[in-house]
KELO-163374 format. One record per residue (C-alpha): residue number from 1; residue in three letters; x, y, z. Coordinates in nm, 4 decimals. Layout:
# KELO-163374
+-----+-----+----------+----------+----------+
!   k !   r !       c1 !       c2 !       c3 !
+-----+-----+----------+----------+----------+
! NUM ! ala !        X !        Y !        Z !
...
+-----+-----+----------+----------+----------+
//
This chain:
# KELO-163374
+-----+-----+----------+----------+----------+
!   k !   r !       c1 !       c2 !       c3 !
+-----+-----+----------+----------+----------+
!   1 ! met !  -0.8750 !  -3.1222 !   4.1097 !
!   2 ! ala !  -0.5448 !  -3.0349 !   3.9507 !
!   3 ! ala !  -0.6019 !  -2.7589 !   3.6766 !
!   4 ! asp !  -0.4625 !  -2.9706 !   3.4161 !
!   5 ! glu !  -0.6776 !  -3.2567 !   3.4826 !
!   6 ! ala !  -0.9762 !  -3.0478 !   3.4998 !
!   7 ! glu !  -0.8582 !  -2.9325 !   3.1560 !
!   8 ! arg !  -0.8650 !  -3.2768 !   3.0685 !
!   9 ! arg !  -1.1781 !  -3.3639 !   3.1590 !
!  10 ! ser !  -1.3490 !  -3.0087 !   3.0211 !
!  11 ! gly !  -1.2020 !  -3.0666 !   2.6699 !
!  12 ! ile !  -1.0889 !  -2.7327 !   2.6920 !
!  13 ! asn !  -0.7916 !  -2.6673 !   2.4662 !
!  14 ! trp !  -0.5394 !  -2.3814 !   2.5823 !
!  15 ! lys !  -0.3838 !  -2.1588 !   2.2876 !
!  16 ! asn !  -0.2364 !  -1.8642 !   2.2211 !
!  17 ! gly !  -0.3577 !  -1.7499 !   2.6077 !
!  18 ! lys !  -0.6867 !  -1.8630 !   2.5179 !
!  19 ! arg !  -0.9419 !  -2.1822 !   2.6886 !
!  20 ! arg !  -1.1618 !  -2.2498 !   2.4342 !
!  21 ! lys !  -1.3895 !  -2.5532 !   2.3156 !
!  22 ! his !  -1.5213 !  -2.5502 !   1.9512 !
!  23 ! met !  -1.8476 !  -2.4612 !   1.9020 !
!  24 ! asp !  -1.9327 !  -2.3783 !   2.2849 !
!  25 ! lys !  -2.1948 !  -2.1346 !   2.4613 !
!  26 ! ile !  -1.8347 !  -2.0051 !   2.6342 !
!  27 ! gln !  -1.4786 !  -1.8973 !   2.5728 !
!  28 ! met !  -1.2534 !  -1.7520 !   2.7874 !
!  29 ! ala !  -0.9161 !  -1.5605 !   2.7798 !
!  30 ! lys !  -0.6575 !  -1.4621 !   2.9781 !
!  31 ! gly !  -0.5678 !  -1.0958 !   3.0689 !
!  32 ! lys !  -0.1985 !  -1.0217 !   3.1243 !
!  33 ! leu !  -0.2340 !  -0.8151 !   3.4268 !
!  34 ! ala !   0.0264 !  -0.5753 !   3.3401 !
!  35 ! arg !  -0.1142 !  -0.3285 !   3.5040 !
!  36 ! gly !   0.0298 !  -0.0382 !   3.3329 !
!  37 ! pro !  -0.0079 !   0.3715 !   3.3942 !
!  38 ! leu !  -0.4107 !   0.4520 !   3.4279 !
!  39 ! pro !  -0.5577 !   0.7305 !   3.1550 !
!  40 ! ala !  -0.5109 !   1.0641 !   3.3280 !
!  41 ! met !  -0.9372 !   1.0884 !   3.3475 !
!  42 ! phe !  -0.9207 !   0.8390 !   3.6240 !
!  43 ! asn !  -0.8602 !   1.0592 !   3.9229 !
!  44 ! ser !  -1.0490 !   1.1085 !   4.2244 !
!  45 ! glu !  -1.1292 !   1.5075 !   4.1978 !
!  46 ! gln !  -1.2928 !   1.3950 !   3.8385 !
!  47 ! tyr !  -1.5142 !   1.1603 !   4.0416 !
!  48 ! arg !  -1.5719 !   1.4494 !   4.2920 !
!  49 ! gln !  -1.7347 !   1.6888 !   3.9845 !
!  50 ! val !  -1.8983 !   1.3766 !   3.8450 !
!  51 ! glu !  -2.1048 !   1.2743 !   4.2042 !
!  52 ! ala !  -2.1540 !   1.6796 !   4.2351 !
!  53 ! phe !  -2.3031 !   1.6809 !   3.9223 !
!  54 ! his !  -2.5253 !   1.3706 !   3.9401 !
!  55 ! gln !  -2.6394 !   1.4905 !   4.2752 !
!  56 ! thr !  -2.8097 !   1.8349 !   4.1635 !
!  57 ! leu !  -3.0197 !   1.6224 !   3.8986 !
!  58 ! lys !  -3.4083 !   1.5873 !   4.0622 !
!  59 ! gln !  -3.4281 !   1.2280 !   3.9455 !
!  60 ! tyr !  -3.1273 !   1.1077 !   4.0967 !
!  61 ! ala !  -3.1537 !   0.8387 !   4.3325 !
!  62 ! pro !  -2.8904 !   0.5417 !   4.4093 !
!  63 ! thr !  -2.9573 !   0.2087 !   4.2455 !
!  64 ! pro !  -3.0436 !  -0.0614 !   4.4401 !
!  65 ! leu !  -2.7488 !  -0.3168 !   4.5515 !
!  66 ! ile !  -2.9443 !  -0.6763 !   4.6016 !
!  67 ! asn !  -2.8083 !  -0.9815 !   4.8194 !
!  68 ! leu !  -2.8842 !  -1.2983 !   4.6319 !
!  69 ! ser !  -2.7671 !  -1.4699 !   4.9438 !
!  70 ! lys !  -3.0002 !  -1.8096 !   4.8363 !
!  71 ! leu !  -2.8415 !  -1.8304 !   4.5007 !
!  72 ! ala !  -2.5232 !  -1.7969 !   4.6431 !
!  73 ! glu !  -2.5356 !  -2.0725 !   4.8759 !
!  74 ! lys !  -2.6438 !  -2.3096 !   4.6103 !
!  75 ! leu !  -2.3883 !  -2.1893 !   4.3864 !
!  76 ! gly !  -2.1269 !  -2.2650 !   4.6860 !
!  77 ! ile !  -1.9864 !  -1.9313 !   4.6819 !
!  78 ! gln !  -1.9712 !  -1.6581 !   4.9613 !
!  79 ! ala !  -2.2371 !  -1.3757 !   4.8122 !
!  80 ! ile !  -2.3378 !  -1.2776 !   4.4813 !
!  81 ! leu !  -2.4208 !  -0.8861 !   4.4603 !
!  82 ! val !  -2.6563 !  -0.7477 !   4.2285 !
!  83 ! lys !  -2.5855 !  -0.3678 !   4.1271 !
!  84 ! asp !  -2.9825 !  -0.2882 !   3.9458 !
!  85 ! glu !  -2.9637 !  -0.0205 !   3.7118 !
!  86 ! ser !  -3.3067 !  -0.1065 !   3.5298 !
!  87 ! his !  -3.4392 !   0.1531 !   3.8145 !
!  88 ! arg !  -3.1910 !   0.4502 !   3.6973 !
!  89 ! phe !  -3.3541 !   0.7613 !   3.6131 !
!  90 ! gly !  -3.6763 !   0.5689 !   3.5396 !
!  91 ! leu !  -3.4936 !   0.4987 !   3.1968 !
!  92 ! asn !  -3.4497 !   0.1105 !   3.2299 !
!  93 ! ala !  -3.0445 !   0.1382 !   3.2349 !
!  94 ! phe !  -2.7520 !   0.2935 !   3.3388 !
!  95 ! lys !  -2.6677 !   0.4822 !   2.9907 !
!  96 ! ala !  -2.7865 !   0.8348 !   3.1220 !
!  97 ! leu !  -2.4955 !   0.8569 !   3.3605 !
!  98 ! gly !  -2.2930 !   0.9250 !   3.0977 !
!  99 ! ala !  -2.4974 !   1.1167 !   2.8267 !
! 100 ! ser !  -2.6284 !   1.3579 !   3.1151 !
! 101 ! tyr !  -2.2418 !   1.4127 !   3.2433 !
! 102 ! ala !  -2.1595 !   1.5198 !   2.8974 !
! 103 ! val !  -2.3806 !   1.6884 !   2.7645 !
! 104 ! his !  -2.3726 !   1.9025 !   3.1076 !
! 105 ! arg !  -1.9939 !   1.9485 !   3.0622 !
! 106 ! tyr !  -2.0498 !   2.0460 !   2.6650 !
! 107 ! leu !  -2.2972 !   2.3244 !   2.7862 !
! 108 ! glu !  -2.0459 !   2.4474 !   3.0418 !
! 109 ! gln !  -1.7563 !   2.5147 !   2.8110 !
! 110 ! his !  -2.0411 !   2.6913 !   2.5571 !
! 111 ! pro !  -2.3055 !   2.8450 !   2.7411 !
! 112 ! his !  -2.6245 !   3.0064 !   2.5910 !
! 113 ! thr !  -2.5808 !   2.7469 !   2.3396 !
! 114 ! gln !  -2.8804 !   2.5071 !   2.2426 !
! 115 ! pro !  -2.7351 !   2.2863 !   2.0192 !
! 116 ! val !  -2.9015 !   1.9728 !   1.8715 !
! 117 ! phe !  -2.7493 !   1.6783 !   2.0214 !
! 118 ! val !  -2.6434 !   1.3205 !   1.7875 !
! 119 ! thr !  -2.5766 !   0.9817 !   1.8786 !
! 120 ! thr !  -2.5586 !   0.6153 !   1.7144 !
! 121 ! thr !  -2.7409 !   0.3394 !   1.9602 !
! 122 ! asp !  -2.8470 !   0.0310 !   1.9894 !
! 123 ! gly !  -3.1487 !   0.1696 !   2.2701 !
! 124 ! asn !  -3.0088 !   0.2114 !   2.5719 !
! 125 ! his !  -2.7441 !   0.5106 !   2.5347 !
! 126 ! gly !  -2.9418 !   0.6797 !   2.2737 !
! 127 ! lys !  -3.2309 !   0.7268 !   2.5563 !
! 128 ! gly !  -2.9805 !   0.8703 !   2.7798 !
! 129 ! val !  -2.8766 !   1.1356 !   2.5159 !
! 130 ! ala !  -3.2192 !   1.1956 !   2.4574 !
! 131 ! trp !  -3.3051 !   1.2432 !   2.8188 !
! 132 ! ala !  -2.9816 !   1.3901 !   2.9006 !
! 133 ! ala !  -3.0810 !   1.6861 !   2.5862 !
! 134 ! leu !  -3.4329 !   1.6903 !   2.7394 !
! 135 ! gln !  -3.3504 !   1.8019 !   3.0447 !
! 136 ! val !  -3.1619 !   2.1296 !   2.9299 !
! 137 ! gly !  -3.4063 !   2.1644 !   2.6910 !
! 138 ! cys !  -3.2364 !   2.0916 !   2.3825 !
! 139 ! arg !  -3.3476 !   1.8782 !   2.0932 !
! 140 ! ser !  -3.1703 !   1.5358 !   1.9519 !
! 141 ! glu !  -3.0923 !   1.2843 !   1.6864 !
! 142 ! ile !  -3.0501 !   0.9019 !   1.7461 !
! 143 ! phe !  -2.9545 !   0.6722 !   1.5075 !
! 144 ! met !  -2.9664 !   0.3140 !   1.5174 !
! 145 ! pro !  -2.8953 !   0.0330 !   1.3251 !
! 146 ! lys !  -3.0043 !  -0.2131 !   1.1199 !
! 147 ! gly !  -3.2334 !  -0.4918 !   1.2913 !
! 148 ! thr !  -3.3340 !  -0.2559 !   1.6093 !
! 149 ! val !  -3.6336 !  -0.3642 !   1.7301 !
! 150 ! ala !  -3.9517 !  -0.1348 !   1.7571 !
! 151 ! ser !  -3.9475 !  -0.1132 !   2.1309 !
! 152 ! arg !  -3.6313 !   0.0278 !   2.1394 !
! 153 ! val !  -3.7300 !   0.3039 !   1.8661 !
! 154 ! gln !  -4.0405 !   0.4018 !   2.0307 !
! 155 ! ala !  -3.8852 !   0.4070 !   2.3954 !
! 156 ! ile !  -3.6710 !   0.6868 !   2.2755 !
! 157 ! glu !  -3.9380 !   0.8408 !   2.0616 !
! 158 ! ala !  -4.1321 !   0.8731 !   2.3894 !
! 159 ! leu !  -3.9438 !   1.1350 !   2.5373 !
! 160 ! gly !  -4.0552 !   1.3399 !   2.2953 !
! 161 ! asn !  -3.7632 !   1.5143 !   2.1689 !
! 162 ! ala !  -3.6160 !   1.2861 !   1.9691 !
! 163 ! lys !  -3.6073 !   1.2238 !   1.6066 !
! 164 ! val !  -3.5208 !   0.8351 !   1.5401 !
! 165 ! thr !  -3.3634 !   0.6956 !   1.2166 !
! 166 ! val !  -3.3238 !   0.3212 !   1.1971 !
! 167 ! thr !  -3.0439 !   0.2611 !   0.9230 !
! 168 ! glu !  -2.8850 !   0.0025 !   0.6836 !
! 169 ! trp !  -2.5678 !  -0.0432 !   0.8181 !
! 170 ! gly !  -2.4288 !  -0.2248 !   1.1599 !
! 171 ! tyr !  -2.3640 !  -0.0379 !   1.4684 !
! 172 ! asp !  -1.9591 !   0.0444 !   1.3799 !
! 173 ! asp !  -2.0732 !   0.2236 !   1.0470 !
! 174 ! thr !  -2.3681 !   0.3883 !   1.1743 !
! 175 ! val !  -2.1656 !   0.5268 !   1.4292 !
! 176 ! arg !  -1.8896 !   0.6590 !   1.1532 !
! 177 ! trp !  -2.1838 !   0.7916 !   0.9478 !
! 178 ! thr !  -2.3513 !   1.0268 !   1.2607 !
! 179 ! arg !  -2.0060 !   1.1808 !   1.2722 !
! 180 ! asp !  -1.9938 !   1.3027 !   0.9434 !
! 181 ! tyr !  -2.4122 !   1.3531 !   0.9272 !
! 182 ! ala !  -2.3120 !   1.6076 !   1.2712 !
! 183 ! gln !  -2.0074 !   1.7881 !   1.1141 !
! 184 ! arg !  -2.2110 !   1.8463 !   0.7939 !
! 185 ! asn !  -2.5057 !   2.0169 !   1.0282 !
! 186 ! gly !  -2.3152 !   2.1700 !   1.2918 !
! 187 ! tyr !  -2.4725 !   1.8972 !   1.5863 !
! 188 ! val !  -2.2997 !   1.7727 !   1.8771 !
! 189 ! leu !  -2.1743 !   1.3873 !   1.8341 !
! 190 ! val !  -2.2523 !   1.2242 !   2.2161 !
! 191 ! gln !  -2.0902 !   0.8904 !   2.1476 !
! 192 ! asp !  -1.9477 !   0.6583 !   2.4232 !
! 193 ! thr !  -1.6390 !   0.5684 !   2.2093 !
! 194 ! val !  -1.3556 !   0.7370 !   2.0532 !
! 195 ! leu !  -1.3327 !   0.8707 !   1.6740 !
! 196 ! glu !  -1.0626 !   1.0530 !   1.4912 !
! 197 ! asp !  -1.0103 !   1.3932 !   1.7112 !
! 198 ! tyr !  -1.3021 !   1.3349 !   1.9350 !
! 199 ! his !  -1.2083 !   1.2187 !   2.2886 !
! 200 ! glu !  -1.3455 !   1.4492 !   2.5332 !
! 201 ! ile !  -1.6859 !   1.3703 !   2.4973 !
! 202 ! pro !  -1.6855 !   1.0144 !   2.5129 !
! 203 ! gln !  -1.4059 !   1.0481 !   2.8189 !
! 204 ! asn !  -1.6641 !   1.2391 !   3.0361 !
! 205 ! ile !  -1.9364 !   1.0117 !   2.9362 !
! 206 ! val !  -1.7075 !   0.6928 !   3.0796 !
! 207 ! leu !  -1.6551 !   0.9075 !   3.3868 !
! 208 ! gly !  -2.0303 !   0.9505 !   3.4391 !
! 209 ! tyr !  -2.0664 !   0.5852 !   3.4447 !
! 210 ! thr !  -1.8255 !   0.5494 !   3.7954 !
! 211 ! thr !  -2.1244 !   0.6484 !   3.9984 !
! 212 ! met !  -2.2420 !   0.3327 !   3.9588 !
! 213 ! ile !  -1.9073 !   0.1788 !   4.1360 !
! 214 ! arg !  -1.8644 !   0.4676 !   4.3511 !
! 215 ! glu !  -2.2286 !   0.3591 !   4.5053 !
! 216 ! val !  -2.1735 !   0.0270 !   4.5102 !
! 217 ! val !  -1.8771 !   0.0710 !   4.7362 !
! 218 ! gln !  -2.1013 !   0.3086 !   4.9744 !
! 219 ! gln !  -2.3769 !   0.0363 !   4.9592 !
! 220 ! ile !  -2.0952 !  -0.2443 !   5.0535 !
! 221 ! glu !  -1.9881 !  -0.0158 !   5.3764 !
! 222 ! glu !  -2.3557 !   0.0948 !   5.4641 !
! 223 ! gln !  -2.5072 !  -0.2688 !   5.4393 !
! 224 ! ala !  -2.2072 !  -0.4065 !   5.6109 !
! 225 ! leu !  -2.1491 !  -0.6373 !   5.3430 !
! 226 ! ala !  -1.8371 !  -0.8077 !   5.2412 !
! 227 ! lys !  -1.6020 !  -0.6559 !   4.9597 !
! 228 ! pro !  -1.6223 !  -0.8437 !   4.6373 !
! 229 ! thr !  -1.3521 !  -1.0503 !   4.5321 !
! 230 ! his !  -1.4647 !  -1.1064 !   4.1541 !
! 231 ! val !  -1.6611 !  -0.8444 !   3.9273 !
! 232 ! phe !  -1.8003 !  -0.9175 !   3.6001 !
! 233 ! leu !  -1.8317 !  -0.6718 !   3.3718 !
! 234 ! gln !  -2.0166 !  -0.6358 !   3.0304 !
! 235 ! ala !  -1.8692 !  -0.4603 !   2.7057 !
! 236 ! gly !  -1.9769 !  -0.3346 !   2.3961 !
! 237 ! val !  -1.7122 !  -0.1414 !   2.2722 !
! 238 ! gly !  -1.5813 !  -0.1477 !   2.6337 !
! 239 ! ser !  -1.6479 !   0.2467 !   2.7595 !
! 240 ! met !  -1.8622 !   0.1019 !   3.0662 !
! 241 ! ala !  -1.6605 !  -0.1548 !   3.1577 !
! 242 ! gly !  -1.3170 !   0.0200 !   3.1106 !
! 243 ! gly !  -1.4877 !   0.3186 !   3.3559 !
! 244 ! val !  -1.5497 !   0.0976 !   3.6054 !
! 245 ! leu !  -1.2076 !  -0.1019 !   3.5910 !
! 246 ! gly !  -1.0184 !   0.2096 !   3.5758 !
! 247 ! trp !  -1.2133 !   0.3608 !   3.8742 !
! 248 ! leu !  -1.1048 !   0.0110 !   4.0765 !
! 249 ! ala !  -0.7905 !   0.0097 !   3.9730 !
! 250 ! asp !  -0.7225 !   0.3923 !   4.0420 !
! 251 ! thr !  -0.9332 !   0.3719 !   4.3881 !
! 252 ! leu !  -0.8823 !   0.0154 !   4.5189 !
! 253 ! lys !  -0.5547 !  -0.0631 !   4.3408 !
! 254 ! ala !  -0.3899 !  -0.3891 !   4.4850 !
! 255 ! glu !  -0.6942 !  -0.4612 !   4.6968 !
! 256 ! met !  -0.9341 !  -0.4536 !   4.3288 !
! 257 ! pro !  -1.1518 !  -0.7450 !   4.2363 !
! 258 ! val !  -1.0548 !  -1.0160 !   3.9812 !
! 259 ! ala !  -1.2278 !  -0.8434 !   3.6930 !
! 260 ! ser !  -1.3743 !  -1.0429 !   3.4010 !
! 261 ! ile !  -1.5265 !  -0.8982 !   3.0422 !
! 262 ! ile !  -1.8000 !  -1.0945 !   2.9177 !
! 263 ! glu !  -1.9054 !  -0.9839 !   2.5608 !
! 264 ! ala !  -2.1387 !  -1.1482 !   2.2832 !
! 265 ! thr !  -1.9140 !  -1.3996 !   2.0428 !
! 266 ! asp !  -2.0136 !  -1.2585 !   1.7310 !
! 267 ! ser !  -1.8937 !  -0.9046 !   1.8317 !
! 268 ! ala !  -1.6523 !  -0.9855 !   2.0952 !
! 269 ! cys !  -1.3981 !  -0.7182 !   2.0234 !
! 270 ! val !  -1.2493 !  -0.6897 !   2.3544 !
! 271 ! phe !  -1.1967 !  -1.0977 !   2.3615 !
! 272 ! ala !  -1.0667 !  -1.0746 !   2.0113 !
! 273 ! ser !  -0.8209 !  -0.7456 !   2.0999 !
! 274 ! cys !  -0.6697 !  -0.7500 !   2.4687 !
! 275 ! pro !  -0.4958 !  -1.1029 !   2.4583 !
! 276 ! gln !  -0.3161 !  -1.0111 !   2.1199 !
! 277 ! gly !  -0.2200 !  -0.6507 !   2.2654 !
! 278 ! lys !  -0.3625 !  -0.4697 !   1.9835 !
! 279 ! leu !  -0.7092 !  -0.3687 !   1.8569 !
! 280 ! val !  -0.9085 !  -0.6197 !   1.6494 !
! 281 ! ser !  -1.2439 !  -0.4844 !   1.4541 !
! 282 ! lys !  -1.5341 !  -0.7368 !   1.4546 !
! 283 ! ala !  -1.7345 !  -0.4702 !   1.3339 !
! 284 ! gly !  -2.0462 !  -0.5850 !   1.0739 !
! 285 ! ile !  -2.4167 !  -0.6784 !   1.1442 !
! 286 ! thr !  -2.4010 !  -0.9260 !   1.4086 !
! 287 ! pro !  -2.6648 !  -1.1593 !   1.5318 !
! 288 ! thr !  -2.7628 !  -1.1519 !   1.9105 !
! 289 ! ile !  -3.0244 !  -1.0754 !   2.1543 !
! 290 ! met !  -2.7687 !  -0.8705 !   2.3381 !
! 291 ! ala !  -2.8324 !  -0.5349 !   2.1395 !
! 292 ! gly !  -2.6561 !  -0.3286 !   2.3618 !
! 293 ! leu !  -2.2978 !  -0.5147 !   2.3711 !
! 294 ! asn !  -2.3165 !  -0.6037 !   1.9571 !
! 295 ! cys !  -2.0416 !  -0.3218 !   1.9379 !
! 296 ! gly !  -1.7246 !  -0.4555 !   1.7374 !
! 297 ! glu !  -1.4670 !  -0.1928 !   1.7945 !
! 298 ! val !  -1.3090 !  -0.1408 !   2.1206 !
! 299 ! asn !  -1.2817 !   0.2436 !   2.2468 !
! 300 ! pro !  -0.9287 !   0.3117 !   2.2008 !
! 301 ! asp !  -0.8923 !   0.5375 !   2.4771 !
! 302 ! leu !  -1.0100 !   0.2860 !   2.7087 !
! 303 ! phe !  -0.8097 !  -0.0175 !   2.5522 !
! 304 ! pro !  -0.4995 !   0.0278 !   2.7953 !
! 305 ! val !  -0.7306 !  -0.0430 !   3.1184 !
! 306 ! leu !  -0.9005 !  -0.3347 !   2.9241 !
! 307 ! arg !  -0.5867 !  -0.5002 !   2.8304 !
! 308 ! asp !  -0.4097 !  -0.4261 !   3.1672 !
! 309 ! tyr !  -0.6646 !  -0.4776 !   3.4215 !
! 310 ! ala !  -0.8963 !  -0.7448 !   3.3454 !
! 311 ! ala !  -0.8076 !  -1.0760 !   3.4178 !
! 312 ! phe !  -1.0123 !  -1.2512 !   3.2249 !
! 313 ! tyr !  -1.2276 !  -1.2390 !   2.9133 !
! 314 ! phe !  -1.5291 !  -1.4342 !   2.8072 !
! 315 ! ala !  -1.7102 !  -1.4437 !   2.5155 !
! 316 ! cys !  -2.1200 !  -1.5730 !   2.5579 !
! 317 ! ala !  -2.3601 !  -1.7061 !   2.3180 !
! 318 ! asp !  -2.7320 !  -1.5639 !   2.3812 !
! 319 ! glu !  -2.8298 !  -1.9010 !   2.5912 !
! 320 ! val !  -2.5996 !  -1.7891 !   2.8479 !
! 321 ! thr !  -2.7835 !  -1.4391 !   2.8812 !
! 322 ! glu !  -3.1469 !  -1.6157 !   2.8674 !
! 323 ! ala !  -3.0329 !  -1.8482 !   3.1648 !
! 324 ! gly !  -2.9423 !  -1.5345 !   3.3779 !
! 325 ! met !  -3.2599 !  -1.3935 !   3.2544 !
! 326 ! arg !  -3.4802 !  -1.6433 !   3.3923 !
! 327 ! gln !  -3.3060 !  -1.7111 !   3.7185 !
! 328 ! tyr !  -3.3489 !  -1.3081 !   3.8045 !
! 329 ! ala !  -3.7145 !  -1.3568 !   3.7168 !
! 330 ! asp !  -3.7810 !  -1.6663 !   3.9586 !
! 331 ! pro !  -3.5174 !  -1.6276 !   4.2227 !
! 332 ! leu !  -3.4784 !  -1.9111 !   4.5313 !
! 333 ! ala !  -3.7133 !  -1.8221 !   4.8208 !
! 334 ! gly !  -3.6041 !  -1.5657 !   5.0006 !
! 335 ! asp !  -3.4006 !  -1.3716 !   4.7248 !
! 336 ! thr !  -3.5291 !  -1.0722 !   4.5229 !
! 337 ! ala !  -3.6862 !  -1.0913 !   4.1963 !
! 338 ! ile !  -3.5076 !  -0.8510 !   3.9574 !
! 339 ! val !  -3.6187 !  -0.7663 !   3.6020 !
! 340 ! ala !  -3.2603 !  -0.8135 !   3.4140 !
! 341 ! gly !  -3.2669 !  -0.7804 !   2.9860 !
! 342 ! glu !  -3.0686 !  -0.9463 !   2.7151 !
! 343 ! ser !  -2.7602 !  -0.7395 !   2.7908 !
! 344 ! gly !  -2.7935 !  -0.7208 !   3.1819 !
! 345 ! ala !  -2.8379 !  -1.0823 !   3.2630 !
! 346 ! val !  -2.5155 !  -1.2242 !   3.1096 !
! 347 ! gly !  -2.2898 !  -1.1880 !   3.4004 !
! 348 ! leu !  -2.5516 !  -1.4052 !   3.6422 !
! 349 ! gly !  -2.5925 !  -1.6188 !   3.3731 !
! 350 ! leu !  -2.2139 !  -1.7155 !   3.3025 !
! 351 ! leu !  -2.1890 !  -1.7320 !   3.6857 !
! 352 ! leu !  -2.4377 !  -2.0161 !   3.6695 !
! 353 ! ser !  -2.2674 !  -2.1931 !   3.3862 !
! 354 ! leu !  -1.9283 !  -2.1657 !   3.5745 !
! 355 ! cys !  -2.0365 !  -2.2922 !   3.8819 !
! 356 ! gln !  -2.3306 !  -2.5746 !   3.8263 !
! 357 ! asp !  -2.1483 !  -2.7143 !   3.4819 !
! 358 ! arg !  -1.8665 !  -2.9552 !   3.5187 !
! 359 ! gln !  -1.7913 !  -2.8598 !   3.1573 !
! 360 ! tyr !  -1.6440 !  -2.5521 !   3.2761 !
! 361 ! glu !  -1.4844 !  -2.6688 !   3.6132 !
! 362 ! ala !  -1.1356 !  -2.5805 !   3.4447 !
! 363 ! met !  -1.2631 !  -2.2066 !   3.4195 !
! 364 ! lys !  -1.4390 !  -2.1841 !   3.7775 !
! 365 ! gln !  -1.0825 !  -2.2949 !   3.9003 !
! 366 ! ala !  -0.8876 !  -2.0430 !   3.6769 !
! 367 ! leu !  -1.1141 !  -1.7422 !   3.8561 !
! 368 ! gly !  -1.0498 !  -1.9035 !   4.1901 !
! 369 ! leu !  -1.4347 !  -1.9286 !   4.2474 !
! 370 ! asp !  -1.4887 !  -2.0932 !   4.5773 !
! 371 ! glu !  -1.7058 !  -2.0571 !   4.8822 !
! 372 ! his !  -1.4811 !  -1.7756 !   5.0008 !
! 373 ! ser !  -1.6250 !  -1.5788 !   4.6551 !
! 374 ! val !  -1.8368 !  -1.2475 !   4.6550 !
! 375 ! val !  -1.9284 !  -1.2082 !   4.2923 !
! 376 ! leu !  -2.0352 !  -0.8239 !   4.1936 !
! 377 ! leu !  -2.2852 !  -0.8352 !   3.9024 !
! 378 ! leu !  -2.4238 !  -0.5484 !   3.7339 !
! 379 ! asn !  -2.7852 !  -0.5635 !   3.6134 !
! 380 ! thr !  -2.7300 !  -0.2640 !   3.3223 !
! 381 ! glu !  -3.0863 !  -0.2750 !   3.1928 !
! 382 ! gly !  -3.4384 !  -0.4215 !   3.2998 !
! 383 ! ala !  -3.6582 !  -0.5430 !   2.9661 !
! 384 ! thr !  -3.5686 !  -0.2988 !   2.7181 !
! 385 ! asp !  -3.6963 !  -0.5728 !   2.4518 !
! 386 ! pro !  -4.0721 !  -0.6695 !   2.6236 !
! 387 ! asp !  -4.1376 !  -0.9523 !   2.3494 !
! 388 ! asp !  -3.8052 !  -1.0866 !   2.3340 !
! 389 ! tyr !  -3.8249 !  -1.0561 !   2.7443 !
! 390 ! arg !  -4.1280 !  -1.2790 !   2.7275 !
! 391 ! arg !  -4.0039 !  -1.5176 !   2.4689 !
! 392 ! val !  -3.7148 !  -1.5743 !   2.7155 !
! 393 ! val !  -3.8695 !  -1.5498 !   3.0632 !
! 394 ! gly !  -4.2348 !  -1.6697 !   2.9762 !
! 395 ! arg !  -4.4334 !  -1.4005 !   3.1154 !
! 396 ! asp !  -4.4541 !  -1.0420 !   3.1239 !
! 397 ! pro !  -4.1978 !  -0.7880 !   3.2602 !
! 398 ! gln !  -4.4641 !  -0.6348 !   3.4979 !
! 399 ! thr !  -4.5152 !  -0.9751 !   3.6679 !
! 400 ! val !  -4.1792 !  -1.0383 !   3.8044 !
! 401 ! gly !  -4.1631 !  -1.0647 !   4.1422 !
! 402 ! gln !  -4.5390 !  -1.0418 !   4.2343 !
+-----+-----+----------+----------+----------+
//
């Protein structure tokens, strides 16, 4: 079916580079693929230093790369590969990769100090900072936005070295308040987004995230799997997505897969910014179960990467990730069950809609998803909100796979 015919049947309009349906659960925008210069931090020597550091951690082990071959067959594509970060360091999320490397580099530059590390978080990043501080015998203070669920507070407090405060503001305003708090008290801010005169620590966090994609490439070679043709990357401020995308662009160059950035609809700042070529704020208190993606301002240092190297941008409603959570938990016979949280499952939920719902046929064709496609997904978190997981999936996360 021709693209214009698919567009007519889907009822989706193209305007200002965006293909969207009013009041729909999925919106899509096209990237410009300008492929401009990458930030200087993306280079092999930096990746080598990150790899060497992570391998010094006694808890370090590559997380699983899972091949959902039966689901891929059902969806009419060649393969679905899932990097399952719910196993990372026993913390249920990938974020400690970045926090640990940033804390390490700070202490390298400031030896014989024992600072207090502070940050703002929707949950996983703060737990990563608290854990990284604990590994080096330091204390941490963690600030969380209004609406944070109790389980995410308790998961950080359980580490034993962190004071956690839930504020009355949204994520982006809490970030700015936390920076002022750190400056007033002489503490060290470990934030994964750039602020005025604050670049080095966020860049080290981003570099820490590249361990995920390095492991993926190694595991694909070790398991003799087909190389990904497509990769779906979740974004809050865009630091993880930009870090993985930058690594792919620098390392694979013209052979990098088609990259799509996925966000929660009401806080989709990358979706709003990149097609326009300028930063657009979506800051505020926005309702979504995808807490880890509920950030309304793009990391400015990663904006050029997200703008120039992503092929597509998606804004998704909560029901999209809910479908992904359920599919991961109840796989087809022969596939591995995966516990995926709200921010971790949206990539699979999107893929299900693109491949199964004729309403999104035009989007599927635009991405070039077909029987030759190998899709890489990142399950960035496990069940970080057990109550909501039970609501969505219908059972305890501990019972998945049993």
